[in-house]
C-alpha positions in Angstrom: 73.2 94.0 100.0 70.6 91.8 100.5 70.3 91.7 103.9 70.6 95.7 104.9 67.6 95.6 102.7 66.0 92.9 103.9 65.9 94.2 107.0 65.0 98.4 105.5 61.4 96.1 103.8 60.9 93.9 107.9 61.7 96.8 110.1 61.0 100.2 108.5 61.5 102.2 111.1 64.7 100.4 111.9 68.5 102.1 109.9 70.9 100.1 108.6 75.1 100.7 107.3 76.0 98.8 105.1 80.0 99.1 103.5 81.0 98.6 101.0 84.4 99.6 99.3 83.6 98.3 95.9 81.8 100.8 94.4 81.5 99.5 91.1 80.1 96.7 92.9 77.3 98.2 94.4 76.5 100.5 91.3 75.6 96.9 89.2 72.9 96.4 92.5 71.5 98.9 92.7 71.4 99.3 88.9 69.1 95.6 88.7 67.5 95.9 92.6 67.0 99.7 94.8 66.0 99.8 98.1 63.3 100.0 99.0 61.7 103.7 99.4 62.4 105.3 102.1 64.9 103.3 103.8 66.6 104.2 106.0 69.9 102.8 104.9 73.4 104.3 104.6 76.2 103.3 101.7 80.1 103.7 102.1 81.9 102.7 100.4 84.9 102.3 102.5 87.0 99.6 104.1 85.6 97.7 106.7 87.9 98.8 109.5 88.3 102.4 110.0 84.4 102.5 110.2 84.2 99.7 113.0 86.6 101.6 114.9 83.5 104.9 114.3 80.6 102.4 115.6 79.5 103.9 118.4 78.6 102.7 121.6 75.8 100.9 122.2 74.3 101.5 118.9 73.9 98.8 116.9 71.8 94.8 117.5 73.2 93.8 114.2 76.2 93.4 112.8 77.7 90.2 110.3 81.4 91.0 109.1 81.3 89.4 106.3 83.8 90.7 103.8 85.6 89.3 101.6 89.0 90.7 99.3 90.9 88.0 97.0 89.0 84.8 98.1 90.4 85.7 101.1 88.3 87.4 105.3 90.5 90.6 106.0 92.4 89.8 108.4 91.9 93.2 111.1 88.3 92.2 110.6 89.2 89.4 112.5 91.1 90.9 115.6 91.0 91.1 119.5 91.0 94.8 118.3 88.6 95.1 115.7 86.2 92.5 117.4 86.7 94.1 121.0 85.2 97.2 118.8 82.6 95.3 117.7 81.3 94.3 121.2 81.4 97.7 122.1 79.2 99.1 119.4 76.9 95.7 120.2 73.6 96.5 122.1 73.0 94.4 125.5 70.8 91.7 123.2 72.8 93.2 120.5 73.3 89.5 117.9 77.2 89.6 116.3 77.3 87.3 112.7 80.6 86.5 111.0 81.0 84.7 107.9 84.6 82.5 107.8 85.6 79.9 105.5 87.6 77.1 106.2 88.9 74.2 105.7 87.1 70.8 107.8 90.0 70.6 110.6 88.8 74.4 111.1 91.9 75.6 112.4 91.1 79.5 111.0 87.5 79.5 112.7 89.1 78.2 115.7 91.4 81.3 116.0 89.0 84.0 115.3 86.6 82.3 118.1 89.8 81.9 120.1 90.1 85.3 119.9 86.2 87.1 120.5 86.9 83.9 123.7 89.7 86.0 124.8 88.4 89.7 124.0 85.0 89.6 124.3 82.3 87.9 127.3 80.1 87.2 124.1 78.5 83.6 123.6 79.9 81.8 120.5 77.9 79.0 118.5 80.0 77.5 115.1 77.2 76.6 112.1 79.5 74.7 109.6 78.5 72.8 106.5 76.8 68.7 106.4 79.9 67.6 104.0 83.2 66.8 104.6 84.9 70.2 102.0 86.1 73.2 102.4 83.2 76.1 103.2 81.4 78.6 104.9 80.9 78.5 108.3 79.1 81.1 109.9 79.6 82.5 113.9 76.4 83.8 116.0 78.0 85.4 119.2 75.4 87.3 121.9 75.6 87.7 125.1 72.6 85.3 126.0 71.9 81.8 126.1 68.4 82.4 125.9 68.3 84.5 122.3 71.7 82.5 121.3 69.2 78.9 121.3 66.2 81.7 119.4 68.3 82.2 117.4 69.7 78.5 116.0 66.5 76.7 116.6 64.8 79.5 113.7 68.5 78.7 111.9 68.9 75.4 111.9 65.1 75.0 111.0 65.3 77.1 108.3 68.2 75.3 106.4 69.2 72.1 107.2 72.1 72.1 105.8 74.5 73.0 108.8 74.9 71.8 111.4 75.9 73.4 114.7 79.2 72.8 116.8 79.1 71.5 119.7 79.7 73.0 123.2 82.4 71.4 123.7 84.5 70.7 120.5 84.4 74.8 120.9 86.2 74.5 123.5 88.4 72.3 122.0 89.0 73.5 118.7 89.7 77.4 121.6 92.1 75.6 123.7 94.7 74.7 121.3 94.9 78.4 119.0 96.6 81.0 119.3 94.1 84.9 119.5 94.7 86.8 116.4 96.2 90.5 117.3 96.3 93.2 115.0 100.0 93.0 115.6 99.9 88.9 114.6 97.0 89.2 112.1 95.9 85.4 110.1 93.8 85.5 106.8 91.4 82.8 105.7 93.3 80.2 103.9 93.8 79.9 100.7 90.8 78.7 99.2 91.7 75.2 97.2 91.2 75.6 92.9 88.5 73.2 92.3 86.5 75.6 94.5 87.7 79.0 93.1 84.8 80.5 92.1 82.5 77.9 92.7 79.4 78.9 95.3 80.8 77.7 98.4 
């Protein structure tokens, strides 16, 4: 709940919605770190996809999909049907961010990117780790190049541990990747055994 708590503190007039099915985890966090006073923050102990289906059109400036279950990104959060709903919920200058995990070949990331490209008009940029190991990938989606460049300039200045995937590389990985659908989803790959419990 770090991002939501930060925005609630930095932008008191903003509203945040946190969706987390693990009630025990959120209770453990809140026992140690409370929400900012007067925060307009709603916490729902539910699975992500049903809540996404309920999001009103043009209602969100920022949506962050950073969900894991048993070491995998839930497959129903990366399908064409899901990203279509997420795109609908974004305002004109809204930003969609995915936290993904993959091997250096980026086969899973490629399928998510191909899905977003096929189902929405969003422009994508992938931030990948420097090292050639299994790890985190951040997918940034916006409706305008100028906004994308502004956000990426800030991100790359603050965190030099990630590099931007070139447009040519993104085109290349998307071209050969299959689109994910509710009828044919795919979970993220199994983390290598040596990474389980580690900070990727």
